[in-house]
C-alpha positions in Angstrom: 0.0 0.0 0.0 1.5 3.3 -1.1 1.8 6.0 1.5 2.4 9.8 1.0 5.1 11.5 3.0 4.7 15.1 3.9 7.7 17.4 4.5 9.0 16.3 7.8 12.3 15.7 9.7 13.1 12.2 11.1 15.6 10.7 13.5 16.1 6.9 13.0 16.6 4.5 15.9 17.9 0.9 15.2 18.3 -1.8 17.8 20.6 -4.8 17.2 21.9 -7.6 19.3 25.6 -8.6 19.2 24.5 -12.2 19.0 21.9 -11.8 16.2 23.1 -8.9 14.1 24.5 -11.2 11.4 21.4 -13.4 11.2 17.9 -13.2 9.7 16.2 -9.9 8.9 16.9 -8.3 12.2 20.3 -6.9 11.3 21.3 -3.3 11.0 21.3 -3.1 7.2 17.9 -4.7 7.0 16.5 -2.1 9.4 18.1 0.7 7.4 16.6 -0.6 4.2 13.2 -0.8 5.9 13.3 2.8 7.0 14.7 3.9 3.7 11.9 2.2 1.8 9.3 3.6 4.2 10.6 7.2 3.7 10.8 6.8 -0.1 8.4 9.4 -1.3 7.6 13.1 -0.6 10.0 15.6 1.0 11.7 14.4 4.1 15.0 14.9 6.0 16.7 12.1 8.0 18.6 14.3 10.5 20.5 11.5 12.3 20.7 7.7 12.9 21.3 6.1 16.3 22.2 2.4 16.7 21.7 0.6 20.0 23.8 -2.5 20.4 22.4 -4.3 23.5 22.8 -7.7 25.1 19.1 -8.1 25.9 19.7 -8.1 29.7 20.3 -4.4 30.4 17.6 -1.7 30.5 20.1 1.0 29.7 19.3 2.7 26.3 21.8 5.5 25.9 21.3 5.7 22.1 17.6 5.8 22.5 17.9 8.6 25.0 20.1 10.5 22.5 17.6 9.9 19.7 14.7 11.1 21.8 16.7 14.1 23.0 17.3 15.2 19.4 13.6 14.7 18.6 12.7 16.9 21.5 15.2 19.6 20.7 14.6 19.7 16.9 10.9 18.7 16.7 11.8 15.7 14.5 9.8 12.4 14.4 11.4 9.2 15.7 11.3 6.4 13.1 12.0 2.7 13.8 12.1 -0.2 11.5 10.4 -3.0 13.5 7.8 -2.1 16.1 6.9 -5.8 16.4 10.3 -6.4 18.0 10.5 -3.2 20.1 6.9 -3.6 21.4 8.1 -6.4 23.6 10.9 -4.2 25.0 9.5 -2.5 28.1 12.4 -0.2 28.5 11.9 1.1 25.0 8.1 1.6 25.6 8.7 3.4 28.9 11.2 5.9 27.5 9.2 6.5 24.4 6.0 7.2 26.3 7.8 9.5 28.8 9.4 11.5 26.1 6.2 12.4 24.3 8.1 12.3 21.0 6.3 11.9 17.7 6.8 8.4 16.4 6.4 6.2 13.4 7.3 2.5 12.6 8.2 1.3 9.1 6.6 -2.1 9.6 3.4 -0.6 11.2 2.9 2.8 9.7 -0.6 2.9 11.1 0.8 2.8 14.7 1.1 6.1 16.5 1.5 7.6 20.0 -1.8 6.1 21.0 -0.5 2.6 20.1 2.4 3.1 22.4 0.1 4.2 25.2 -2.0 1.1 24.7 1.1 -1.1 24.8 2.4 0.6 27.9 -1.1 0.3 29.5 -1.0 -3.5 28.9 2.4 -3.7 30.5 1.1 -1.6 33.4 -1.8 -3.9 33.8 0.5 -6.8 34.1 2.5 -5.0 36.7 -0.7 -4.4 38.7 -1.6 -8.0 38.4 1.8 -9.0 39.8 1.3 -6.5 42.6 -2.1 -7.9 43.4 -0.7 -11.4 43.5 2.0 -10.2 45.9 -0.5 -8.6 48.2 -2.6 -11.8 48.2 0.5 -13.8 49.1 1.3 -11.4 52.0 -2.3 -11.6 53.2 -2.0 -15.4 53.2 1.3 -15.2 55.1 -0.3 -13.0 57.8 -3.2 -15.5 58.1 -0.6 -18.1 58.8 0.8 -15.9 61.6 3.9 -14.7 59.8 5.0 -11.3 61.2 5.1 -8.6 58.6 5.5 -4.8 58.4 7.4 -2.5 60.8 10.1 -0.1 60.0 12.2 -1.6 57.2 14.5 1.4 57.0 12.5 3.3 54.4 10.5 5.7 56.6 13.0 8.5 56.0 12.7 8.0 52.2 8.9 8.3 52.5 9.2 11.6 54.3 11.5 12.9 51.6 8.9 12.1 48.9 7.5 15.6 48.3 10.9 17.2 48.2 12.1 14.7 45.7 9.1 15.4 43.5 9.9 19.1 43.5 13.5 18.2 42.6 12.4 16.1 39.7 10.3 19.0 38.3 13.1 21.5 38.6 15.6 19.2 37.0 13.8 19.2 33.6 15.2 22.6 32.6 18.7 21.6 33.7 18.4 18.3 31.7 17.4 20.2 28.6 20.3 22.6 29.0 22.6 19.5 29.2 21.2 18.1 26.0 21.7 21.4 24.2 25.2 21.6 25.6 26.0 18.2 24.0 24.7 19.5 20.7 26.8 22.6 21.1 29.9 20.5 21.7 29.1 18.4 18.6 28.8 21.5 16.3 31.9 23.1 17.8 34.1 20.0 17.6 35.5 21.0 14.2 37.1 24.3 15.5 36.6 27.5 17.4 33.2 29.1 16.9 31.6 32.2 18.2 28.4 32.2 20.1 26.7 33.7 17.1 28.0 30.9 14.9 26.9 28.3 17.4 23.4 29.8 17.5 23.3 29.6 13.7 24.3 25.9 13.8 21.6 25.1 16.3 19.0 26.8 14.1 20.3 24.9 11.1 19.7 21.6 13.0 16.2 22.6 13.8 16.8 22.8 17.5 14.5 25.3 19.2 15.5 27.7 21.9 14.3 27.2 25.5 11.2 29.3 25.0 10.8 28.3 21.3 11.9 30.1 18.2 15.4 30.8 17.0 18.7 30.7 18.9 20.7 33.9 19.6 24.2 34.4 21.0 22.9 35.5 24.4 20.8 32.3 24.8 23.8 30.1 23.9 25.9 32.0 26.4 23.3 31.4 29.1 23.3 27.7 28.4 27.1 27.5 28.5 27.3 29.5 31.7 24.9 27.2 33.5 26.9 24.2 32.4 30.2 25.8 33.5 31.7 26.1 30.0 33.7 29.2 29.2 35.7 28.3 26.1 33.5 30.1 23.6 33.7 33.8 22.8 30.8 36.1 21.8 31.9 37.9 18.7 
């Protein structure tokens, strides 16, 4: 079925296993072909590609975090080759849902953010079912006379809950500044650039300023000052 692409920017995310990359249709080149075939039509711009090489045991997804950060900063859409594989990866679903990034899959083009929410809801329902089974087991233990409860060393953590919640909220602006700083380091890696040139490079990448709109030298300077970097000059 032929699909029509409108003018949009994309960031590709591929996931491969060190044990399986060379076998079947799950390899990196197969995923790239799938994404390329999907984007074949209309006006589009593939801004970057991120490849996650994982063992299958770790929930760390540094390349996914980088891809989602670029989508957030530039307004691009995340594109993956095989949602049928990633849909079973709870770490991927959780990070994608939390990011709020626009999303499309080459093998399921009809899937969207709602699909991810449904998949995450199913996973959450399973977690609740596990929790309910645990509570039932504890109730049965109490009925047998097993002593439960008491101070298990976490009361102080519970008291700190509200303060930690406020800390998480205030951390968002700092995290975005760190993401932007990494982008600045990337564009300035080739040589010495002025703040004005850095601002132009960020604008060329489609990365929006903190309050939206275009970057200017003063905004770049503010980000660098917050991150403790002073190796750029404003000229």
